[in-house]
ZALUM-833280 format. One record per atom (N, C-alpha, C, O): residue in one letter; x, y, z. Coordinates in nm, 2 decimals. Example, Ala and Ser with C-alpha at 12.3 -4.5 7.8 and 13.67 -1.06 7.14 Angstrom:
code	xx	yy	zz
A	1.32	-0.57	0.78
A	1.23	-0.45	0.78
A	1.32	-0.33	0.78
A	1.42	-0.33	0.85
S	1.28	-0.22	0.71
S	1.37	-0.11	0.71
S	1.29	0.00	0.79
S	1.34	0.11	0.80
***
This chain:
code	xx	yy	zz
M	9.88	9.07	8.50
M	9.78	9.16	8.56
M	9.76	9.26	8.50
M	9.73	9.35	8.58
A	9.76	9.30	8.40
A	9.65	9.45	8.34
A	9.53	9.36	8.32
A	9.42	9.38	8.37
S	9.55	9.27	8.24
S	9.35	9.28	8.21
S	9.31	9.21	8.43
S	9.21	9.24	8.50
S	9.36	9.16	8.45
S	9.37	9.14	8.55
S	9.32	9.23	8.66
S	9.26	9.18	8.76
L	9.35	9.39	8.63
L	9.31	9.43	8.72
L	9.22	9.57	8.60
L	9.25	9.69	8.59
S	9.16	9.52	8.55
S	9.12	9.64	8.45
S	8.94	9.68	8.51
S	8.87	9.75	8.44
Q	8.89	9.60	8.65
Q	8.84	9.64	8.63
Q	8.91	9.80	8.83
Q	8.83	9.84	8.92
L	9.01	9.83	8.82
L	9.05	9.94	8.85
L	8.93	10.02	8.80
L	8.82	10.04	8.85
A	8.96	10.06	8.72
A	8.89	10.23	8.67
A	8.78	10.15	8.58
A	8.74	10.22	8.49
S	8.72	10.04	8.60
S	8.59	10.06	8.55
S	8.48	9.99	8.66
S	8.35	10.00	8.65
S	8.54	9.93	8.75
S	8.43	9.91	8.85
S	8.25	9.99	8.89
S	8.27	10.11	8.93
S	8.13	9.97	8.90
S	8.05	10.06	8.97
S	8.09	10.21	9.02
S	8.06	10.30	8.96
A	8.15	10.22	9.12
A	8.12	10.32	9.25
A	8.25	10.41	9.15
A	8.24	10.53	9.17
V	8.35	10.38	9.07
V	8.43	10.48	9.05
V	8.34	10.52	8.93
V	8.31	10.64	8.94
S	8.28	10.44	8.82
S	8.23	10.45	8.67
S	8.10	10.55	8.71
S	8.06	10.62	8.62
A	8.07	10.56	8.81
A	7.92	10.64	8.87
A	8.04	10.77	8.91
A	8.04	10.87	8.84
L	8.12	10.76	9.00
L	8.16	10.86	9.03
L	8.21	10.94	8.94
L	8.20	11.06	8.96
Y	8.29	10.86	8.78
Y	8.33	10.97	8.71
Y	8.24	10.96	8.53
Y	8.29	10.96	8.42
A	8.08	10.97	8.58
A	7.99	11.01	8.57
A	7.93	11.11	8.54
A	7.89	11.15	8.43
R	7.93	11.14	8.67
R	7.85	11.26	8.72
R	8.02	11.38	8.67
R	8.00	11.50	8.62
V	8.19	11.32	8.71
V	8.23	11.45	8.70
V	8.23	11.43	8.52
V	8.23	11.54	8.46
S	8.22	11.35	8.47
S	8.24	11.40	8.29
S	8.14	11.26	8.21
S	8.14	11.14	8.25
P	8.11	11.29	8.16
P	7.90	11.21	8.12
P	8.06	11.20	8.00
P	8.16	11.17	8.06
K	8.08	11.21	7.89
K	8.17	11.16	7.80
K	8.22	11.07	7.85
K	8.16	10.96	7.84
S	8.39	11.11	7.93
S	8.43	10.93	7.99
S	8.37	10.87	8.03
S	8.42	10.78	8.08
A	8.24	10.87	8.03
A	8.19	10.71	8.12
A	8.19	10.65	7.99
A	8.30	10.59	7.97
N	8.09	10.66	7.90
N	8.05	10.60	7.76
N	8.20	10.59	7.65
N	8.20	10.64	7.54
Q	8.33	10.52	7.72
Q	8.46	10.58	7.68
Q	8.45	10.44	7.67
Q	8.35	10.40	7.73
A	8.57	10.33	7.59
A	8.58	10.13	7.62
A	8.66	10.16	7.74
A	8.70	10.27	7.78
S	8.67	10.04	7.78
S	8.71	10.00	7.93
S	8.86	10.04	7.92
S	8.91	10.02	7.81
P	8.93	10.09	8.03
P	9.00	10.17	8.00
P	9.19	10.08	8.02
P	9.19	9.97	8.07
S	9.26	10.12	7.99
S	9.40	10.10	7.98
S	9.48	10.10	8.11
S	9.52	10.20	8.16
V	9.53	9.93	8.19
V	9.56	9.93	8.30
V	9.72	9.84	8.26
V	9.76	9.74	8.20
R	9.76	9.97	8.36
R	9.94	9.85	8.38
R	9.93	9.84	8.49
R	9.84	9.88	8.56
S	10.05	9.76	8.54
S	10.06	9.70	8.59
S	10.30	9.75	8.60
S	10.37	9.73	8.51
V	10.34	9.80	8.70
V	10.48	9.91	8.70
V	10.54	9.91	8.78
V	10.62	9.99	8.82
G	10.48	9.73	8.86
G	10.64	9.63	8.92
G	10.59	9.69	9.08
G	10.49	9.75	9.11
P	10.73	9.62	9.16
P	10.69	9.67	9.30
P	10.78	9.83	9.37
P	10.85	9.90	9.30
V	10.75	9.83	9.48
V	10.81	9.98	9.52
V	10.92	10.01	9.55
V	11.00	9.94	9.62
R	10.93	10.06	9.53
R	11.12	10.10	9.59
R	11.13	10.19	9.69
R	11.07	10.30	9.71
P	11.22	10.12	9.76
P	11.22	10.15	9.88
P	11.32	10.37	9.90
P	11.34	10.44	10.00
R	11.36	10.38	9.78
R	11.36	10.52	9.80
R	11.17	10.59	9.74
R	11.08	10.51	9.72
A	11.15	10.77	9.73
A	11.12	10.78	9.71
A	11.14	10.78	9.52
A	11.25	10.77	9.46
E	11.00	10.78	9.46
E	10.94	10.79	9.37
E	10.86	10.91	9.31
E	10.86	11.00	9.39
S	10.80	10.94	9.21
S	10.74	10.98	9.12
S	10.76	11.00	9.01
S	10.86	10.97	8.94
E	10.60	11.06	8.95
E	10.50	10.98	8.81
E	10.49	11.10	8.80
E	10.50	11.19	8.88
S	10.47	11.10	8.59
S	10.40	11.17	8.54
S	10.26	11.13	8.57
S	10.24	11.01	8.60
T	10.16	11.21	8.58
T	10.07	11.18	8.55
T	9.97	11.31	8.42
T	10.04	11.37	8.35
T	9.85	11.32	8.40
T	9.80	11.43	8.27
T	9.73	11.48	8.38
T	9.67	11.42	8.47
P	9.75	11.65	8.35
P	9.70	11.78	8.41
P	9.50	11.67	8.35
P	9.46	11.60	8.27
I	9.46	11.76	8.53
I	9.36	11.75	8.58
I	9.30	11.92	8.52
I	9.36	12.01	8.56
T	9.18	11.93	8.42
T	9.14	12.05	8.35
T	8.99	12.08	8.47
T	8.90	12.01	8.53
R	9.03	12.25	8.44
R	8.85	12.28	8.52
R	8.72	12.23	8.44
R	8.62	12.25	8.50
P	8.70	12.19	8.35
P	8.60	12.14	8.28
P	8.57	12.03	8.35
P	8.45	12.00	8.34
G	8.63	11.97	8.42
G	8.63	11.84	8.48
G	8.57	11.87	8.64
G	8.48	11.81	8.70
A	8.62	11.96	8.67
A	8.58	11.95	8.77
A	8.44	11.95	8.87
A	8.34	11.98	8.81
V	8.42	11.92	9.01
V	8.34	11.84	9.04
V	8.26	11.91	9.19
V	8.33	11.93	9.29
S	8.10	11.96	9.20
S	8.11	12.01	9.24
S	8.06	11.96	9.44
S	8.03	11.84	9.47
R	8.06	12.08	9.53
R	8.05	11.97	9.70
R	7.89	11.95	9.66
R	7.83	11.94	9.77
R	7.78	11.95	9.56
R	7.68	11.90	9.61
R	7.68	11.74	9.60
R	7.66	11.64	9.67
D	7.74	11.78	9.45
D	7.76	11.60	9.38
D	7.90	11.50	9.48
D	7.91	11.38	9.48
L	7.95	11.59	9.53
L	8.07	11.54	9.60
L	8.02	11.42	9.72
L	8.04	11.30	9.73
L	7.93	11.51	9.79
L	7.89	11.43	9.97
L	7.74	11.38	9.93
L	7.66	11.36	10.02
A	7.65	11.35	9.70
A	7.57	11.29	9.69
A	7.66	11.16	9.64
A	7.61	11.08	9.57
G	7.80	11.13	9.67
G	7.85	11.02	9.57
G	7.86	11.00	9.62
G	7.85	11.08	9.71
S	7.87	10.88	9.64
S	8.05	10.67	9.64
S	8.17	10.72	9.62
S	8.23	10.65	9.54
L	8.27	10.92	9.70
L	8.32	10.89	9.66
L	8.46	10.78	9.70
L	8.56	10.76	9.64
A	8.43	10.74	9.81
A	8.53	10.63	9.88
A	8.46	10.53	9.92
A	8.42	10.51	10.03
A	8.43	10.42	9.77
A	8.36	10.27	9.72
A	8.51	10.24	9.74
A	8.61	10.30	9.71
P	8.49	10.12	9.80
P	8.61	10.05	9.74
P	8.63	10.00	9.59
P	8.55	10.03	9.51
L	8.73	9.92	9.54
L	8.78	9.91	9.39
L	8.78	9.76	9.42
L	8.82	9.70	9.52
T	8.70	9.71	9.31
T	8.70	9.55	9.33
T	8.86	9.53	9.24
T	8.89	9.61	9.14
L	8.95	9.44	9.29
L	9.06	9.42	9.19
L	9.14	9.19	9.22
L	9.23	9.12	9.27
T	9.02	9.17	9.15
T	9.00	9.04	9.13
T	9.16	9.00	9.05
T	9.21	9.06	8.95
L	9.20	8.92	9.09
L	9.32	8.85	9.04
L	9.38	8.73	9.15
L	9.45	8.75	9.25
A	9.32	8.55	9.08
A	9.34	8.46	9.07
A	9.46	8.42	9.10
A	9.55	8.46	9.04
G	9.49	8.33	9.21
G	9.64	8.26	9.28
G	9.67	8.29	9.40
G	9.64	8.40	9.44
A	9.72	8.21	9.49
A	9.75	8.23	9.67
A	9.79	8.37	9.70
A	9.81	8.46	9.62
A	9.79	8.38	9.81
A	9.83	8.52	9.88
A	9.91	8.49	9.92
A	9.95	8.38	9.94
V	9.99	8.62	9.96
V	10.16	8.59	9.95
V	10.18	8.65	10.08
V	10.10	8.74	10.12
A	10.27	8.62	10.17
A	10.30	8.68	10.28
A	10.35	8.87	10.31
A	10.45	8.94	10.29
E	10.22	8.88	10.37
E	10.30	9.07	10.32
E	10.42	9.09	10.49
E	10.43	9.04	10.60
G	10.48	9.21	10.40
G	10.56	9.22	10.51
G	10.49	9.31	10.64
G	10.38	9.35	10.64
E	10.57	9.34	10.73
E	10.53	9.37	10.79
E	10.49	9.58	10.81
E	10.56	9.66	10.75
A	10.42	9.61	10.88
A	10.46	9.77	10.87
A	10.54	9.84	10.92
A	10.54	9.96	10.89
S	10.65	9.79	11.03
S	10.79	9.85	11.02
S	10.86	9.83	10.85
S	10.95	9.89	10.81
D	10.80	9.73	10.78
D	10.92	9.76	10.66
D	10.80	9.86	10.56
D	10.81	9.82	10.44
L	10.75	9.92	10.56
L	10.71	10.05	10.51
L	10.78	10.15	10.40
L	10.82	10.22	10.50
V	10.81	10.21	10.33
V	10.89	10.29	10.29
V	10.79	10.43	10.21
V	10.67	10.43	10.16
T	10.85	10.50	10.21
T	10.81	10.68	10.12
T	10.74	10.65	9.98
T	10.82	10.61	9.89
F	10.63	10.66	9.96
F	10.59	10.69	9.78
F	10.60	10.88	9.84
F	10.58	10.94	9.94
D	10.66	10.91	9.67
D	10.58	11.09	9.69
D	10.66	11.09	9.62
D	10.77	11.04	9.59
N	10.51	11.22	9.59
N	10.46	11.24	9.44
N	10.41	11.43	9.43
N	10.32	11.51	9.45
P	10.58	11.41	9.40
P	10.58	11.55	9.42
P	10.49	11.73	9.31
P	10.46	11.84	9.34
K	10.48	11.62	9.17
K	10.43	11.67	9.12
K	10.23	11.71	9.11
K	10.16	11.80	9.05
E	10.18	11.60	9.20
E	10.08	11.59	9.27
E	10.08	11.62	9.40
E	10.01	11.58	9.49
N	10.15	11.66	9.40
N	10.15	11.66	9.55
N	10.11	11.61	9.68
N	10.05	11.67	9.76
Y	10.15	11.48	9.70
Y	10.11	11.43	9.76
Y	10.22	11.32	9.87
Y	10.32	11.31	9.79
T	10.25	11.25	9.95
T	10.33	11.16	10.01
T	10.23	11.04	10.08
T	10.12	11.07	10.13
F	10.28	10.89	10.07
F	10.27	10.82	10.18
F	10.32	10.68	10.17
F	10.37	10.61	10.09
Q	10.31	10.68	10.26
Q	10.42	10.53	10.30
Q	10.39	10.32	10.30
Q	10.33	10.26	10.39
V	10.43	10.29	10.21
V	10.37	10.20	10.19
V	10.44	10.04	10.19
V	10.56	10.08	10.18
P	10.44	9.91	10.19
P	10.53	9.84	10.24
P	10.62	9.81	10.08
P	10.60	9.82	9.96
A	10.73	9.76	10.17
A	10.83	9.78	10.05
A	10.79	9.67	9.87
A	10.80	9.70	9.75
G	10.74	9.50	9.98
G	10.73	9.41	9.89
G	10.63	9.41	9.81
G	10.61	9.32	9.72
W	10.53	9.58	9.84
W	10.38	9.61	9.75
W	10.36	9.63	9.57
W	10.42	9.53	9.53
E	10.34	9.65	9.54
E	10.33	9.64	9.36
E	10.28	9.78	9.33
E	10.24	9.83	9.43
R	10.26	9.86	9.21
R	10.19	9.93	9.19
R	10.19	9.87	9.04
R	10.26	9.81	8.96
S	9.99	9.95	9.07
S	9.93	9.88	8.93
S	9.85	10.05	8.90
S	9.87	10.15	8.97
E	9.76	10.07	8.78
E	9.80	10.23	8.74
E	9.61	10.14	8.64
E	9.59	10.03	8.60
G	9.54	10.23	8.65
G	9.44	10.27	8.54
G	9.42	10.41	8.48
G	9.48	10.50	8.54
M	9.33	10.43	8.35
M	9.30	10.51	8.39
M	9.13	10.53	8.43
M	9.09	10.44	8.49
A	9.02	10.64	8.40
A	8.89	10.60	8.37
A	8.86	10.74	8.36
A	8.85	10.82	8.46
G	8.85	10.79	8.21
G	8.88	10.87	8.16
G	9.03	10.99	8.14
G	9.14	10.99	8.08
V	8.97	11.07	8.21
V	9.16	11.15	8.20
V	9.16	11.12	8.35
V	9.28	11.15	8.39
R	9.12	11.10	8.40
R	9.14	11.05	8.56
R	9.31	10.92	8.58
R	9.28	10.80	8.57
K	9.40	10.95	8.61
K	9.48	10.85	8.66
K	9.42	10.70	8.85
K	9.39	10.68	8.97
V	9.43	10.68	8.80
V	9.37	10.61	8.94
V	9.51	10.47	8.92
V	9.54	10.38	8.84
I	9.56	10.52	9.09
I	9.66	10.40	9.13
I	9.64	10.32	9.23
I	9.56	10.36	9.31
A	9.68	10.26	9.23
A	9.70	10.11	9.36
A	9.81	10.07	9.42
A	9.90	10.06	9.34
F	9.84	10.04	9.53
F	9.96	9.96	9.57
F	9.85	9.82	9.62
F	9.73	9.83	9.65
H	9.92	9.73	9.62
H	9.87	9.59	9.69
H	9.95	9.43	9.67
H	10.01	9.37	9.58
P	9.94	9.43	9.78
P	10.06	9.28	9.77
P	10.09	9.16	9.66
P	9.98	9.15	9.60
P	10.18	9.09	9.62
P	10.23	9.04	9.45
P	10.10	8.95	9.50
P	10.07	8.90	9.61
D	10.03	8.96	9.34
D	9.97	8.82	9.34
D	9.82	8.80	9.46
D	9.75	8.72	9.51
R	9.83	8.93	9.46
R	9.66	8.89	9.55
R	9.63	9.09	9.53
R	9.71	9.18	9.49
T	9.50	9.11	9.57
T	9.54	9.25	9.55
T	9.34	9.32	9.59
T	9.29	9.43	9.56
D	9.28	9.19	9.66
D	9.18	9.18	9.76
D	9.24	9.32	9.87
D	9.19	9.43	9.89
A	9.30	9.28	9.90
A	9.38	9.43	9.96
A	9.44	9.49	9.93
A	9.54	9.43	9.89
N	9.45	9.67	9.92
N	9.49	9.70	9.81
N	9.48	9.91	9.91
N	9.41	9.96	10.00
V	9.57	9.96	9.82
V	9.48	10.11	9.86
V	9.53	10.18	9.73
V	9.65	10.17	9.68
T	9.43	10.25	9.68
T	9.43	10.33	9.61
T	9.40	10.51	9.67
T	9.34	10.55	9.77
I	9.47	10.58	9.57
I	9.46	10.75	9.54
I	9.41	10.77	9.43
I	9.45	10.71	9.33
L	9.32	10.84	9.44
L	9.19	10.95	9.36
L	9.21	11.07	9.38
L	9.20	11.12	9.49
I	9.25	11.17	9.22
I	9.27	11.28	9.27
I	9.16	11.36	9.20
I	9.15	11.36	9.08
T	9.09	11.41	9.26
T	8.95	11.47	9.19
T	8.97	11.70	9.20
T	9.02	11.75	9.30
P	8.94	11.75	9.12
P	8.91	11.84	9.06
P	8.76	11.95	9.09
P	8.66	11.96	9.02
L	8.82	12.07	9.23
L	8.68	12.10	9.29
L	8.62	12.17	9.17
L	8.68	12.20	9.07
A	8.46	12.22	9.20
A	8.42	12.36	9.17
A	8.40	12.48	9.22
A	8.28	12.49	9.19
A	8.42	12.56	9.27
A	8.45	12.68	9.27
A	8.33	12.67	9.47
A	8.36	12.75	9.57
D	8.26	12.62	9.48
D	8.21	12.67	9.60
D	8.28	12.56	9.64
D	8.21	12.53	9.74
F	8.41	12.45	9.63
F	8.39	12.47	9.81
F	8.57	12.49	9.79
F	8.64	12.44	9.70
T	8.61	12.55	9.89
T	8.70	12.61	9.95
T	8.79	12.52	10.06
T	8.88	12.58	10.11
S	8.77	12.44	10.08
S	8.83	12.42	10.20
S	8.76	12.25	10.26
S	8.64	12.23	10.26
L	8.85	12.18	10.29
L	8.77	12.01	10.35
L	8.70	12.04	10.41
L	8.60	11.96	10.39
G	8.66	12.17	10.52
G	8.58	12.22	10.62
G	8.37	12.26	10.57
G	8.26	12.28	10.62
S	8.47	12.24	10.38
S	8.26	12.28	10.33
S	8.19	12.21	10.31
S	8.09	12.23	10.25
F	8.26	12.06	10.39
F	8.21	11.96	10.36
F	8.10	11.94	10.46
F	7.99	11.88	10.44
G	8.18	12.01	10.61
G	8.10	12.08	10.71
G	8.19	11.96	10.83
G	8.28	11.89	10.77
T	8.17	11.94	10.96
T	8.23	11.87	10.99
T	8.27	11.71	10.98
T	8.19	11.65	10.92
V	8.40	11.60	11.04
V	8.45	11.50	11.00
V	8.25	11.40	11.01
V	8.18	11.36	10.93
D	8.25	11.39	11.12
D	8.12	11.33	11.15
D	8.04	11.36	11.06
D	8.02	11.26	10.99
A	7.93	11.52	10.99
A	7.86	11.45	10.93
A	7.92	11.45	10.78
A	7.83	11.44	10.69
F	8.05	11.45	10.73
F	8.07	11.38	10.62
F	8.09	11.25	10.60
F	8.09	11.19	10.49
A	8.14	11.21	10.77
A	8.13	11.08	10.72
A	7.98	10.98	10.70
A	7.93	10.89	10.64
E	7.95	11.10	10.83
E	7.80	10.98	10.76
E	7.69	11.02	10.62
E	7.59	10.99	10.56
T	7.79	11.12	10.62
T	7.67	11.13	10.44
T	7.76	11.03	10.36
T	7.70	10.93	10.33
L	7.86	11.04	10.33
L	7.97	10.90	10.23
L	7.93	10.80	10.21
L	7.93	10.72	10.12
V	7.85	10.80	10.43
V	7.85	10.58	10.47
V	7.72	10.59	10.38
V	7.72	10.55	10.26
N	7.57	10.65	10.47
N	7.45	10.62	10.45
N	7.46	10.66	10.26
N	7.40	10.56	10.20
G	7.51	10.75	10.15
G	7.51	10.72	10.06
G	7.52	10.60	9.96
G	7.49	10.57	9.84
L	7.63	10.53	10.12
L	7.64	10.36	10.01
L	7.59	10.27	10.04
L	7.59	10.16	9.99
D	7.51	10.31	10.17
D	7.43	10.17	10.22
D	7.29	10.19	10.15
D	7.23	10.29	10.14
R	7.21	10.00	10.11
R	7.11	10.03	10.05
R	7.01	9.90	10.15
R	6.92	9.82	10.12
S	7.09	9.95	10.27
S	7.03	9.77	10.33
S	6.90	9.79	10.29
S	6.83	9.71	10.23
W	6.87	9.96	10.37
W	6.74	9.96	10.38
W	6.54	9.93	10.25
W	6.42	9.92	10.26
Q	6.64	9.94	10.16
Q	6.55	9.91	10.06
Q	6.44	9.71	10.05
Q	6.45	9.60	10.09
P	6.37	9.78	9.99
P	6.23	9.67	10.00
P	6.33	9.53	9.96
P	6.32	9.42	10.02
S	6.44	9.57	9.84
S	6.49	9.53	9.81
S	6.67	9.49	9.87
S	6.77	9.45	9.80
P	6.67	9.51	9.99
P	6.88	9.54	10.04
P	6.91	9.46	9.92
P	6.87	9.37	9.85
G	7.04	9.57	9.96
G	7.14	9.57	9.89
G	7.25	9.60	9.88
G	7.28	9.57	9.76
Q	7.32	9.64	9.92
Q	7.46	9.67	9.99
Q	7.46	9.71	10.14
Q	7.38	9.79	10.18
K	7.53	9.67	10.21
K	7.51	9.67	10.40
K	7.61	9.71	10.40
K	7.70	9.64	10.36
A	7.68	9.94	10.44
A	7.74	10.02	10.45
A	7.71	10.05	10.63
A	7.60	10.09	10.67
V	7.81	10.01	10.71
V	7.86	10.05	10.88
V	7.99	10.14	10.84
V	8.07	10.14	10.76
L	7.93	10.23	10.97
L	8.05	10.37	10.98
L	8.08	10.24	11.13
L	8.02	10.14	11.17
L	8.20	10.31	11.15
L	8.24	10.25	11.27
L	8.37	10.31	11.28
L	8.47	10.25	11.28
G	8.36	10.47	11.29
G	8.49	10.58	11.38
G	8.44	10.69	11.23
G	8.38	10.65	11.13
A	8.50	10.86	11.28
A	8.52	10.88	11.19
A	8.63	10.99	11.26
A	8.57	11.01	11.37
K	8.72	11.05	11.26
K	8.83	11.14	11.30
K	8.88	11.26	11.20
K	8.82	11.29	11.10
S	8.98	11.33	11.24
S	9.00	11.46	11.15
S	9.15	11.47	11.24
S	9.15	11.49	11.36
A	9.26	11.46	11.15
A	9.42	11.46	11.18
A	9.50	11.49	11.07
A	9.49	11.44	10.96
N	9.56	11.57	11.11
N	9.72	11.59	10.98
N	9.60	11.66	10.91
N	9.53	11.57	10.88
D	9.55	11.74	10.87
D	9.45	11.81	10.82
D	9.40	11.73	10.71
D	9.42	11.78	10.59
N	9.35	11.63	10.72
N	9.33	11.46	10.66
N	9.17	11.46	10.77
N	9.17	11.49	10.89
Y	9.03	11.42	10.68
Y	8.96	11.34	10.74
Y	8.96	11.19	10.75
Y	8.97	11.14	10.64
L	8.95	11.13	10.82
L	8.95	10.98	10.85
L	8.84	10.86	10.87
L	8.82	10.79	10.97
V	8.75	10.84	10.74
V	8.71	10.69	10.76
V	8.72	10.60	10.77
V	8.80	10.52	10.72
E	8.63	10.58	10.86
E	8.68	10.39	10.91
E	8.52	10.33	10.91
E	8.44	10.34	11.00
Y	8.51	10.27	10.77
Y	8.35	10.18	10.75
Y	8.40	10.05	10.67
Y	8.50	10.04	10.60
T	8.29	9.96	10.68
T	8.25	9.87	10.61
T	8.12	9.88	10.52
T	8.02	9.94	10.54
L	8.17	9.76	10.38
L	8.01	9.71	10.32
L	8.06	9.54	10.26
L	8.15	9.49	10.21
Q	7.93	9.50	10.32
Q	7.87	9.38	10.21
Q	7.76	9.44	10.14
Q	7.68	9.52	10.17
K	7.80	9.35	10.01
K	7.68	9.32	9.97
K	7.64	9.16	9.97
K	7.72	9.07	10.00
P	7.45	9.16	9.91
P	7.45	9.00	9.95
P	7.53	8.93	9.92
P	7.60	8.93	9.82
N	7.53	8.85	10.02
N	7.57	8.72	9.96
N	7.73	8.70	9.92
N	7.75	8.62	9.83
E	7.83	8.78	9.97
E	7.94	8.82	9.96
E	8.01	8.90	10.08
E	7.97	8.99	10.15
P	8.14	8.84	10.07
P	8.21	8.91	10.18
P	8.22	9.01	10.23
P	8.25	9.10	10.16
C	8.19	9.03	10.33
C	8.28	9.16	10.42
C	8.39	9.26	10.38
C	8.50	9.20	10.37
V	8.38	9.42	10.35
V	8.53	9.51	10.35
V	8.51	9.58	10.36
V	8.43	9.64	10.29
H	8.61	9.62	10.48
H	8.68	9.68	10.57
H	8.77	9.82	10.49
H	8.89	9.80	10.46
L	8.68	9.96	10.46
L	8.74	10.03	10.45
L	8.84	10.12	10.54
L	8.86	10.09	10.66
Y	8.90	10.22	10.48
Y	8.93	10.36	10.55
Y	9.06	10.44	10.52
Y	9.18	10.42	10.51
S	8.98	10.55	10.51
S	9.02	10.60	10.40
S	9.00	10.80	10.44
S	8.90	10.86	10.49
A	9.17	10.84	10.36
A	9.21	10.96	10.43
A	9.19	11.05	10.30
A	9.26	11.05	10.19
V	9.07	11.13	10.35
V	9.03	11.25	10.19
V	9.13	11.36	10.29
V	9.15	11.37	10.41
A	9.16	11.45	10.18
A	9.25	11.59	10.18
A	9.24	11.65	10.06
A	9.26	11.61	9.95
T	9.19	11.80	10.10
T	9.24	11.90	10.01
T	9.36	11.99	10.00
T	9.40	12.05	10.09
G	9.42	11.99	9.87
G	9.48	12.08	9.80
G	9.51	12.19	9.74
G	9.42	12.27	9.76
Q	9.61	12.24	9.67
Q	9.58	12.34	9.54
Q	9.67	12.22	9.45
Q	9.72	12.12	9.50
N	9.67	12.26	9.33
N	9.79	12.26	9.25
N	9.80	12.40	9.18
N	9.74	12.48	9.23
V	9.92	12.46	9.02
V	9.94	12.58	9.04
V	9.76	12.68	9.09
V	9.73	12.76	9.18
W	9.67	12.60	8.95
W	9.57	12.67	8.91
W	9.46	12.65	8.97
W	9.36	12.73	8.98
Y	9.49	12.47	9.05
Y	9.33	12.39	9.09
Y	9.29	12.34	9.17
Y	9.33	12.22	9.17
N	9.20	12.36	9.28
N	9.17	12.32	9.41
N	9.14	12.14	9.37
N	9.08	12.10	9.27
N	9.18	12.06	9.47
N	9.16	11.92	9.45
N	9.09	11.84	9.56
N	9.03	11.89	9.65
L	9.09	11.76	9.55
L	8.99	11.64	9.66
L	9.15	11.52	9.60
L	9.22	11.49	9.50
Y	9.14	11.48	9.76
Y	9.23	11.37	9.77
Y	9.17	11.24	9.81
Y	9.15	11.25	9.94
T	9.14	11.14	9.78
T	9.02	11.00	9.83
T	9.18	10.92	9.84
T	9.24	10.91	9.73
F	9.23	10.86	9.92
F	9.32	10.80	9.95
F	9.25	10.66	10.03
F	9.26	10.69	10.14
T	9.19	10.51	10.02
T	9.12	10.44	10.09
T	9.24	10.29	10.07
T	9.31	10.23	10.00
G	9.17	10.28	10.20
G	9.30	10.16	10.25
G	9.15	10.00	10.22
G	9.03	10.02	10.27
Q	9.16	9.92	10.18
Q	9.06	9.82	10.22
Q	9.10	9.66	10.24
Q	9.22	9.63	10.24
Y	9.03	9.60	10.26
Y	9.08	9.43	10.30
Y	8.97	9.38	10.30
Y	8.87	9.45	10.31
P	8.98	9.21	10.32
P	8.81	9.10	10.38
P	8.83	9.12	10.49
P	8.92	9.07	10.55
E	8.74	9.20	10.55
E	8.64	9.26	10.72
E	8.72	9.10	10.74
E	8.82	9.13	10.80
E	8.73	8.94	10.73
E	8.79	8.80	10.76
E	9.00	8.82	10.84
E	9.08	8.80	10.93
E	8.99	8.86	10.75
E	9.12	8.89	10.78
E	9.16	9.02	10.85
E	9.27	9.00	10.88
A	9.11	9.13	10.88
A	9.11	9.22	10.93
A	9.22	9.24	11.04
A	9.25	9.35	11.08
A	9.30	9.09	11.12
A	9.38	9.09	11.23
A	9.49	9.06	11.10
A	9.59	9.01	11.16
T	9.50	9.06	11.02
T	9.61	9.05	10.92
T	9.65	9.16	10.88
T	9.77	9.18	10.89
F	9.57	9.24	10.83
F	9.59	9.34	10.70
F	9.51	9.47	10.81
F	9.44	9.54	10.75
K	9.52	9.50	10.96
K	9.43	9.64	10.94
K	9.57	9.74	11.02
K	9.60	9.85	10.98
P	9.66	9.62	11.18
P	9.79	9.73	11.15
P	9.84	9.78	11.03
P	9.86	9.90	11.01
T	9.88	9.68	10.92
T	9.93	9.85	10.85
T	9.83	9.87	10.74
T	9.88	9.78	10.67
V	9.77	9.90	10.69
V	9.65	9.96	10.63
V	9.63	10.04	10.72
V	9.64	10.15	10.67
D	9.61	10.04	10.80
D	9.60	10.17	10.95
D	9.69	10.26	10.88
D	9.68	10.36	10.80
K	9.83	10.17	10.94
K	9.96	10.28	10.90
K	9.98	10.34	10.77
K	10.07	10.42	10.75
I	9.92	10.32	10.72
I	9.93	10.37	10.56
I	9.84	10.42	10.53
I	9.83	10.45	10.41
V	9.77	10.46	10.59
V	9.67	10.55	10.57
V	9.66	10.68	10.64
V	9.64	10.79	10.60
K	9.69	10.63	10.77
K	9.73	10.76	10.82
K	9.86	10.81	10.79
K	9.89	10.90	10.87
S	9.96	10.78	10.70
S	10.04	10.83	10.70
S	10.07	11.00	10.58
S	10.15	11.10	10.57
F	9.88	10.93	10.48
F	9.92	11.02	10.36
F	9.89	11.15	10.43
F	9.81	11.18	10.53
R	9.99	11.23	10.34
R	10.03	11.35	10.33
R	9.96	11.47	10.19
R	9.92	11.42	10.08
V	9.95	11.58	10.20
V	9.93	11.65	10.10
V	10.06	11.75	10.18
V	10.09	11.81	10.29
T	10.12	11.72	10.04
T	10.26	11.85	10.12
T	10.23	11.97	10.06
T	10.29	12.06	10.12
L	10.18	12.02	9.99
L	10.21	12.15	9.94
L	10.06	12.24	9.89
L	9.97	12.21	9.81
N	10.08	12.40	9.98
N	9.92	12.45	9.90
N	9.83	12.35	9.93
N	9.78	12.28	9.84
K	9.81	12.33	10.07
K	9.76	12.33	10.11
K	9.60	12.36	10.11
K	9.58	12.38	9.99
Q	9.43	12.37	10.20
Q	9.36	12.45	10.16
Q	9.27	12.45	10.31
Q	9.17	12.53	10.32
***
């Protein structure tokens, strides 16, 4: 599992983000990734490395970046039947001040990108359908989620930054499906498709919050193959909509 998830923190989208956040860490060797098994039915928490202010990202860089681009988690093997949305259990991280619900049978995997921890949840033996949480420290010019503008402006900037279909040699195509604000989150739904590859459906919840010292941006993204939307969309939608920053909201 660890080797199959090596792309969790080394995909091009994540590498590009962390190159802007911490240039030194972008040149480090491949990050270590480990699987930590299925989610237990009771709330749990994990210890994470404190995020330091020198790695803070400015509002301009966040607006220009591919913040919620998909993570490619490739794993060979047959698909395993997913639990129903009614089987969701709570995952709680009181140290980083967030909570969400996830199917009890899904597994949690962790990876490092520089000093940032990337956490993913996915069905057993399958990782092309997953949800991920990224926490990024914010620079002083970012005071709230509204610093991005309206949810529509944020969504358009995000998806336009991912779209390369207009170039002379067409690249990745990004299509915005919808955006709204709910429960102190920006919710953005869109698809991405690289040339000659299957289309990927993504749904992101974006929120801000504060630990003892710093403001953070939380990006919680669910993704699955577009051709399997009938199977995954009901569950992934409920997972993403359940995301909450629990303390010190900005």
